[in-house]
ROKE-494533 format. One line per 2 residues: for each residue x, y negated, z negated of C-alpha. Coordinates in nm, 4 decimals. Layout:
N
X Y Z  ...
//
This chain:
453
2.5976 2.2586 0.2054  2.8500 2.3689 -0.0580
2.7736 2.5491 -0.3839  2.8224 2.2207 -0.5725
2.5508 2.0570 -0.3657  2.3094 2.3451 -0.4208
2.3649 2.3372 -0.7978  2.3229 1.9604 -0.8027
2.0028 1.9811 -0.5988  1.8575 2.2208 -0.8556
1.9689 1.9951 -1.1443  1.8248 1.6867 -0.9733
1.4898 1.8539 -0.8998  1.4692 1.9834 -1.2580
1.5513 1.6417 -1.4063  1.3061 1.4551 -1.1828
1.0425 1.7226 -1.2406  1.0749 1.7005 -1.6175
1.0671 1.3200 -1.6054  0.7636 1.3215 -1.3762
0.5779 1.5617 -1.6055  0.6646 1.3582 -1.9160
0.5735 1.0260 -1.7544  0.2418 1.1615 -1.6260
0.1583 1.2959 -1.9719  0.2666 0.9838 -2.1607
0.0932 0.7360 -1.9323  -0.2115 0.9638 -1.9213
-0.2579 0.9040 -2.2935  -0.3472 0.5424 -2.2134
-0.6849 0.6689 -2.0928  -0.8066 0.6985 -2.4513
-0.7927 0.3177 -2.4739  -1.0728 0.0864 -2.3683
-1.0730 -0.0449 -2.0108  -0.9481 -0.3951 -1.9358
-0.8803 -0.5724 -1.6068  -0.5157 -0.6736 -1.5834
-0.4779 -0.6393 -1.2070  -0.6132 -0.9757 -1.0884
-0.4188 -1.2989 -1.0151  -0.1391 -1.1133 -0.8380
0.0530 -1.4327 -0.7570  0.0613 -1.5600 -1.1159
0.1539 -1.2198 -1.2545  0.4398 -1.1828 -1.0066
0.5525 -1.5320 -1.1104  0.5696 -1.4145 -1.4739
0.7735 -1.1093 -1.3688  1.0233 -1.3216 -1.1772
1.0638 -1.5786 -1.4560  1.0442 -1.3631 -1.7698
1.1358 -1.0061 -1.6714  1.3893 -1.0609 -1.3932
1.5018 -1.4119 -1.4930  1.5316 -1.3129 -1.8633
1.4213 -1.6661 -1.9610  1.2955 -1.5659 -2.3050
1.6096 -1.3666 -2.3816  1.8273 -1.6730 -2.3158
1.6621 -1.8579 -2.6054  1.9142 -1.6668 -2.8153
2.2495 -1.8108 -2.7103  2.4372 -1.5022 -2.8348
2.2093 -1.2086 -2.7542  2.0815 -1.3646 -2.4304
2.3991 -1.3322 -2.2205  2.4704 -0.9870 -2.3693
2.1295 -0.8436 -2.2814  2.1140 -1.0203 -1.9445
2.4568 -0.8806 -1.8574  2.3402 -0.5262 -1.9314
2.0036 -0.5726 -1.7577  2.1282 -0.7391 -1.4398
2.4269 -0.5066 -1.4321  2.2075 -0.1990 -1.4355
1.9868 -0.3411 -1.1616  2.2880 -0.3782 -0.9320
2.4569 -0.0543 -1.0412  2.1534 0.1379 -0.9185
2.3288 0.1209 -0.5808  2.6301 0.3061 -0.7228
2.4031 0.5661 -0.8852  2.2193 0.6166 -0.5561
2.5526 0.6685 -0.3791  2.6579 0.9291 -0.6386
2.3275 1.1128 -0.5922  2.3746 1.1038 -0.2140
2.7269 1.2416 -0.2574  2.5873 1.5275 -0.4636
2.3446 1.6206 -0.1887  2.5618 1.5547 0.1181
2.9398 1.6226 0.1041  3.1369 1.3050 0.1717
2.8315 1.0765 0.1592  2.8837 0.7048 0.0960
2.7442 0.3692 0.1975  3.0545 0.3062 0.4101
2.8297 0.2873 0.7178  2.7372 -0.0610 0.5949
3.0793 -0.1780 0.7103  3.2179 -0.4992 0.5525
2.9091 -0.5261 0.3301  3.0117 -0.2007 0.1637
3.3382 -0.3577 0.0493  3.1481 -0.6450 -0.1115
2.9128 -0.3982 -0.2841  3.2089 -0.1911 -0.4065
3.3831 -0.4953 -0.5553  3.0596 -0.6189 -0.7142
2.9723 -0.2844 -0.8747  3.3250 -0.2466 -1.0147
3.3262 -0.5931 -1.1717  2.9669 -0.5685 -1.2939
3.0386 -0.2318 -1.4560  3.3167 -0.4055 -1.6500
3.0735 -0.6837 -1.7524  2.8253 -0.4205 -1.8730
3.0975 -0.2425 -2.0691  3.2047 -0.5668 -2.2397
2.8398 -0.6535 -2.3122  2.7874 -0.3125 -2.4731
3.0923 -0.3628 -2.6979  2.9574 -0.7000 -2.8106
2.6135 -0.5457 -2.8648  2.7596 -0.2716 -3.0868
2.9608 -0.5279 -3.2833  2.6557 -0.7489 -3.3276
2.4344 -0.4594 -3.4292  2.6707 -0.3018 -3.6839
2.9080 -0.5758 -3.7983  2.7919 -0.9346 -3.7589
2.4320 -0.9230 -3.6404  2.1255 -1.1158 -3.7589
1.9080 -0.9900 -4.0413  1.6430 -0.8511 -3.8048
1.9017 -0.6084 -3.6602  2.0651 -0.5145 -3.9901
1.7270 -0.4196 -4.1387  1.6316 -0.1722 -3.8653
1.5289 0.1685 -3.9991  1.7821 0.4472 -3.9531
1.6074 0.6226 -3.6567  1.5840 0.2936 -3.4627
1.9446 0.2098 -3.5416  2.0634 0.5531 -3.4285
1.8468 0.5306 -3.1161  2.0010 0.1973 -3.0168
2.3559 0.3135 -3.0901  2.3093 0.6351 -2.8932
2.1832 0.4439 -2.5895  2.4725 0.1958 -2.6045
2.7262 0.4785 -2.6213  2.5534 0.6518 -2.3295
2.5741 0.3314 -2.1227  2.9443 0.3046 -2.2084
3.0110 0.6614 -2.0972  2.8191 0.6044 -1.7726
3.0400 0.3045 -1.6936  3.3656 0.4777 -1.7949
3.2857 0.7943 -1.6003  3.2142 0.5799 -1.2936
3.5566 0.4147 -1.3229  3.7273 0.7542 -1.3554
3.5235 0.8948 -1.0668  3.6173 0.6079 -0.8344
3.9763 0.5899 -0.9604  4.0502 0.9575 -0.9037
3.8868 0.9439 -0.5611  4.1195 0.6554 -0.4678
4.4187 0.8473 -0.6072  4.3273 1.1510 -0.3965
4.3240 0.9299 -0.0864  3.9631 1.0115 -0.0023
3.9110 0.8585 0.3389  3.5375 0.8231 0.2728
3.6107 0.5442 0.0250  3.7121 0.2739 0.2719
3.6499 0.0164 -0.0001  3.8967 0.1615 -0.2493
4.1217 -0.1429 -0.2327  3.8191 -0.3607 -0.3177
3.7597 -0.1899 -0.6528  3.9942 -0.3772 -0.8925
3.9184 -0.1810 -1.2092  3.9073 0.1558 -1.0345
4.2404 0.0754 -0.8683  4.4001 0.0322 -1.2099
4.2513 0.3661 -1.3173  4.3841 0.5256 -0.9965
4.7355 0.4295 -1.1007  4.7073 0.6777 -1.3868
4.6638 0.9736 -1.1522  4.8463 1.1355 -0.8631
4.7153 1.3211 -0.5581  4.7214 1.6622 -0.7288
4.4828 1.9476 -0.7913  4.4340 1.8424 -1.1531
4.3219 1.4981 -1.0343  4.0584 1.6641 -0.8185
3.9355 1.8598 -1.1219  3.9166 1.5378 -1.3228
3.7238 1.3757 -1.0362  3.4684 1.6581 -1.0339
3.4313 1.6442 -1.4131  3.3852 1.2652 -1.4053
3.1265 1.2931 -1.1292  2.9248 1.5559 -1.3168
2.9501 1.3661 -1.6471  2.8334 1.0478 -1.4746
2.5356 1.2049 -1.2994  2.4250 1.4212 -1.5948
2.4364 1.1170 -1.8246  2.2222 0.9180 -1.5793
1.9621 1.1959 -1.5474  1.9704 1.2653 -1.9217
1.9300 0.8932 -1.9938  1.6239 0.8877 -1.7671
1.4582 1.1768 -1.9501  1.5439 1.0440 -2.2951
1.3716 0.7083 -2.2383  1.0048 0.8175 -2.2884
1.0924 0.9510 -2.6339  1.2840 0.6475 -2.7556
1.2332 0.2802 -2.8246  1.4223 0.2217 -2.4998
1.1120 0.3251 -2.3082  1.0907 -0.0494 -2.2463
1.3562 -0.0002 -1.9769  1.0708 0.1459 -1.7693
0.7674 -0.0365 -1.9113  0.8867 -0.3931 -1.9788
0.8574 -0.5304 -1.6247  0.5075 -0.3816 -1.5972
0.4085 -0.5203 -1.9361  0.5149 -0.8699 -1.8331
0.3087 -0.8295 -1.5149  0.0018 -0.7247 -1.7165
0.0307 -1.0131 -1.9647  -0.2257 -1.2934 -1.9463
0.0291 -1.5716 -1.9866  -0.0929 -1.8676 -1.7838
-0.3838 -1.6655 -1.6434  -0.6622 -1.6578 -1.9016
-0.7339 -1.8676 -2.2060  -0.6540 -1.5796 -2.4418
-0.3125 -1.5593 -2.2784  -0.2443 -1.9130 -2.3970
-0.3940 -1.8992 -2.7458  -0.7719 -1.8460 -2.7332
-0.9151 -1.5324 -2.8920  -1.1125 -1.2826 -2.6881
-1.4897 -1.3370 -2.7222  -1.6938 -1.0787 -2.9117
-2.0564 -0.9968 -2.8270  -2.2191 -0.9875 -3.1685
-2.5628 -0.9326 -3.0119  -2.4700 -0.6009 -2.8504
-2.7253 -0.3639 -3.0032  -2.5500 -0.0588 -2.8595
-2.2224 -0.1307 -3.0408  -2.1462 0.1303 -3.3061
-1.8844 -0.0947 -3.4599  -1.7177 -0.4273 -3.4041
-1.3427 -0.4546 -3.3784  -1.0957 -0.1670 -3.3987
-0.9964 0.0744 -3.6718  -0.8053 0.3320 -3.4651
-0.6092 0.3532 -3.1425  -0.9013 0.4525 -2.9181
-1.0736 0.1232 -3.0108  -0.7829 -0.0727 -2.8624
-0.7502 -0.1484 -2.4913  -0.5088 0.0437 -2.2706
-0.2983 -0.2735 -2.2483  -0.2665 -0.2933 -2.6269
-0.1524 0.0704 -2.6290  0.0892 -0.0052 -2.3442
0.2295 -0.2849 -2.5627  0.3290 -0.0237 -2.8189
0.5278 0.1677 -2.5548  0.7092 -0.1529 -2.4593
0.8254 -0.2725 -2.8017  1.2050 -0.3016 -2.8114
1.2228 -0.3106 -3.1955  1.4320 -0.6281 -3.1602
1.2423 -0.7988 -3.4441  1.2273 -1.1414 -3.2788
0.8533 -1.1555 -3.3492  0.8969 -1.0926 -3.7213
1.1907 -1.3339 -3.7488  0.9670 -1.6275 -3.6437
0.6475 -1.5161 -3.8225  0.5566 -1.7846 -4.0811
0.3752 -1.5288 -4.2957  0.6768 -1.2975 -4.3073
0.9188 -1.5853 -4.3645  0.7183 -1.6916 -4.6720
0.7365 -1.3415 -4.8224  0.4022 -1.1938 -4.7163
0.3657 -0.8324 -4.6057  0.2950 -0.9033 -4.2408
0.5555 -0.7945 -3.9857  0.4305 -0.8210 -3.6264
0.6964 -0.5691 -3.5211  0.5693 -0.3167 -3.7759
0.2133 -0.3590 -3.6448  0.3241 -0.2592 -3.2937
0.5595 0.0185 -3.4101  0.2880 0.1657 -3.6351
0.0449 0.1532 -3.3433  0.2799 0.3612 -3.1273
0.3365 0.6077 -3.4115  -0.0375 0.6564 -3.4558
-0.0979 0.6566 -3.0797  0.1584 0.9306 -3.0183
0.0144 1.1291 -3.3096  -0.3507 1.1140 -3.2048
-0.3519 1.0811 -2.8247  -0.2308 1.4389 -2.7497
-0.5035 1.5778 -2.9755  -0.7800 1.3679 -2.8190
-0.6564 1.4356 -2.4656  -0.6465 1.8119 -2.5244
-0.9908 1.8187 -2.6852  -0.8748 1.9129 -3.0353
-1.1559 1.8453 -3.2829  -1.0185 1.9833 -3.6077
-0.6758 1.8646 -3.7168  -0.5507 1.6827 -4.0287
-0.4242 1.3969 -3.8097  -0.7781 1.3248 -3.6918
-0.8833 1.2447 -4.0484  -0.6493 0.9471 -4.0531
-0.6893 0.6142 -3.8793  -0.4650 0.3272 -3.7759
-0.6310 0.0894 -4.0199  -0.5572 0.1663 -4.3878
-0.3384 0.4758 -4.3200  -0.0783 0.2906 -4.1120
-0.1633 -0.0791 -4.1309  -0.3011 -0.2350 -4.4489
-0.5600 -0.5143 -4.4765  -0.3056 -0.7221 -4.6709
-0.0789 -0.7280 -4.3650  -0.3616 -0.8274 -4.1330
-0.5074 -1.1082 -4.3442  -0.1633 -1.2681 -4.3786
-0.1653 -1.3526 -4.0070  -0.2321 -1.7191 -3.9225
-0.2907 -1.6380 -3.5506  -0.0283 -1.9004 -3.4612
0.1060 -1.6710 -3.1842  0.4697 -1.7451 -3.2631
0.5276 -1.3691 -3.2239  0.3737 -1.3657 -2.8761
0.5685 -1.6749 -2.7760  0.8980 -1.5191 -2.8852
0.8496 -1.1647 -2.7550  1.0778 -1.1099 -2.4518
0.8476 -0.8411 -2.3050  0.5184 -1.0287 -2.3592
0.3567 -0.8068 -2.6232  0.0282 -0.9563 -2.7463
0.0385 -0.8897 -3.1209  -0.2350 -1.1332 -3.2258
-0.5128 -0.9765 -3.0167  -0.4613 -0.6419 -3.1886
-0.4390 -0.7984 -3.5341  -0.7641 -0.9879 -3.4737
-0.9403 -0.6728 -3.3478  -0.8404 -0.4884 -3.6655
-0.9525 -0.7835 -3.8806  -1.2845 -0.7977 -3.6981
-1.3459 -0.4381 -3.7954  -1.2667 -0.5152 -4.1577
-1.4967 -0.8172 -4.1695  -1.7855 -0.7123 -3.9442
-1.8005 -0.3343 -3.9862  -1.6608 -0.2702 -4.3334
-1.7521 -0.6086 -4.4824  -1.4061 -0.6241 -4.6354
-1.2190 -0.9519 -4.6466  -1.0238 -1.1572 -4.9032
-1.2220 -1.3193 -5.1811  -1.0987 -1.6618 -5.0720
-1.2856 -1.6214 -4.7433  -1.6242 -1.5535 -4.9022
-1.6896 -1.9226 -4.9693  -1.5720 -2.0122 -4.6190
-1.8026 -1.7578 -4.4544  -2.0957 -1.8661 -4.6700
-2.0453 -2.2301 -4.5758  -2.0077 -2.1483 -4.2072
-2.3304 -1.9513 -4.2202  -2.5313 -2.2116 -4.4122
-2.3666 -2.5442 -4.3247  -2.1935 -2.4695 -3.9903
-1.8747 -2.6054 -4.1477  -1.6054 -2.4741 -4.3883
-1.7263 -2.7055 -4.6690  -2.0470 -2.7714 -4.8583
-2.1639 -3.0695 -4.6583  -2.5112 -3.0987 -4.5128
-2.5246 -3.0398 -4.1346  -2.7426 -3.3517 -4.1146
-2.4419 -3.5639 -4.2182  -2.2168 -3.4380 -3.9353
-2.2641 -3.7553 -3.7329  -2.2759 -3.9960 -4.0275
-1.9172 -4.1113 -3.9647  -2.0379 -4.2847 -3.6448
-2.3246 -4.4795 -3.8015  -2.3303 -4.8333 -3.6646
-2.0742 -4.7645 -3.3882  -2.3350 -4.7137 -3.1143
-2.1612 -4.4040 -2.9784  -2.3963 -4.2037 -2.7517
-2.4225 -3.8297 -2.8125  -2.4614 -3.5619 -2.5498
-2.8143 -3.4929 -2.6769  -2.9072 -3.8564 -2.6194
-2.7648 -3.8651 -2.2667  -2.9458 -3.5481 -2.1664
-2.7025 -3.4618 -1.8840  -2.3334 -3.3799 -1.8853
-2.3013 -3.5200 -1.5346  -2.2994 -3.8749 -1.6707
-1.9986 -3.8092 -1.8964  -1.6422 -3.9118 -1.8136
-1.4914 -3.8211 -2.1525  -1.6392 -3.5987 -2.4239
-1.5052 -3.6459 -2.7770  -1.5278 -3.3180 -2.9704
-1.4999 -3.4391 -3.3285  -1.4939 -3.1063 -3.5149
-1.5493 -3.0430 -3.8835  -1.2498 -3.2323 -4.0251
-1.3253 -3.5387 -3.8145  -1.6857 -3.5326 -3.9322
-1.6484 -3.4687 -4.3054  -1.2916 -3.5213 -4.4312
-1.2493 -3.8740 -4.5726  -0.9108 -3.9356 -4.4102
-0.9925 -3.7803 -4.0750  -1.3200 -3.9718 -4.0501
-1.1061 -4.2863 -4.0274  -0.9132 -4.1234 -3.7417
-1.2396 -4.0439 -3.5642  -1.3607 -4.4025 -3.5989
-1.0282 -4.5409 -3.4702  -1.0266 -4.3055 -3.1724
-1.3902 -4.3649 -3.0841
//
């Protein structure tokens, strides 16, 4: 083992050690959240991963951003082979995947061409983000914009350093690279160099730049919005899409008769489930959720993206204190509700789930918004004045309006429609018509009920 390999081994162990420590600490913070089972229905969850995470089906709804992001994502998945080969080369002099024979040539050609696709996609992404992008990208705050730009430049340098690394190796006539003639882009780069000592120096510099950027990129992720590179596939797996009713629109039930409950709903991060906290790690700051939010579009304060971003900010502020047993700190006097997210934002939500439908990494914004609203209404007794009449009518009349409950079935008088109470058993029913409040009391909808019945 040469001195280069020893130095690289130390660098690799340090980088992986730091990443392992950071990941263990960051994911350990999730323990402050409430428990929730998201490990059942393995087959359906894997199906979501294949379709949404790996297939990028939601991303392709955007005809411009879809191919750009998919090119970067799929490219990185395949280029992991090239990164693995570079790591192997750093540990074992002359290492390569050439033992794969003809398959190695195919892999070499694919990685070269895919690296070019990634590089082109990054250029388009930078242009779209800074020159001709949609409003949701232009309005990113400065830290998020700098974060995204830094990552895109890092990806570019990783691709360019790989081309220089392969090109100089071909120019030096390295016999280990039996697939040199199969690397079209690297071959063009090789034409810029000769088989000299300076070319070898450039090769070594390119190799170190490439590998240090990869390891630095890995350790930067937990501190940036690009943490979704690690968490997004898992978040899609943990989503309830197509698995439970709440995954397809229904709200989670709340046990109002629980006498042990100290409060209903959530007012701070420890009242949320671990999955809701994991959502905050996964947010890409892309703004697709806010761009389709009807409340935001009509000028209201609600921004589903801000809800998730604020949750992560508060989570990363409070979780280290709670985990380390700190009991007296100014941060502990604050809470997610009011200090980060205002009631005005929450009450603007129509629970239409357009944000959830649009989110490419399956964040469940509405569940968190509803939990925060439940705290406002049930624990603090705080809700908009317009809702007071609604709540009073629901409590007294079991309907949003001031109609007598005894008149609920009056629309069916004379139609001889049997009710479930009259039948006495649900086993005799083929079809059950749930009329609802509008169908029972609204003058226009009562006509619809009669026509349907």
